[in-house]
N, C-alpha and C positions, 0 to 999 in steps of 0.2 A: 517547482521553485514556491507559485504561489499556494501550495499543499502544508509546503514546511511552513512557511510566513504563519498560512491559518493555526496549523499546528500549535509555532510557538508560541502565538498570541493569547490560545487557551490554555496553554501549557500542557499541552497533551504530547505523547511520544508512543509511537506506533511498531508491531513487530510485524504485520503482514502488509506487502507493497502489492495493488494488483493493479494492472491497464483493462483496457477495454476499446478494442477497434471495431466499428462502423465501419463497414464496406460501403462503399456505391450501392449494389445491389441487396444492404439493408440489414447482410448475414451480421453477426456480429459474435465475435470472438473475445473470450476473457482469458486471464494466465493469472498466476499470482505466486508469492512468493512469502516465505516467512523468513523473516532476520534474526541473528542472536539475540540481539538486544534491542527494546525499545527505542528508537530516534523521530528527533524532527529535524534533523540535517539533511540541508537539500539535496547534499553532493551524496550521500548516502541511498536517498528514496528515488534519485533519478538513474545510479546504480543499477539498483534494483531495478526500474522498471525496463529499464534497456535492458537486463537479463530477462525477463518478463518477455517482452519483443521479440529477442533472439529466437523464442518458441513459436513465435509464429509467420509462418509463411506468408511472406507479402509480397506475393505477384499478382494484385489489383489495386486495383484505387481504392484510395484508404477518404473516407467522408467523418469521418471523428475517434480521436483520441481521449481517452482518458483514463487518467491516474487516480487512485482514491490508497489511505492508509486506516488501516483497523487495528482493530486487536488492542487496544491502550493501556491492555494491561488487566491482571487478574486479582481480585479483592483479597488480601492476606487472611487467610479463617485462623483463628489462634484455636490449635486444638488440646494447649495443656491442660484445659478443665476450669482453670482461675478466670472466674468473670470479673474481678473487680482487679 
């Protein structure tokens, strides 16, 4: 929710959602997924984050969980040859 709120306040939408887990022994594991369309919707980000978590074996104590969103969009380049 906080990631989505921060993105909305900045007018950003992202396509890549990732999670980072740090276990009690300080081993770190990351997983990410790419959405079909950019979003700043907390529900969509939450669903994608849980999908990433489902790909990590959670059989020991976790000390840190982080969620990030990236790929805020590509700059469109005009290849038509017209500059003006």
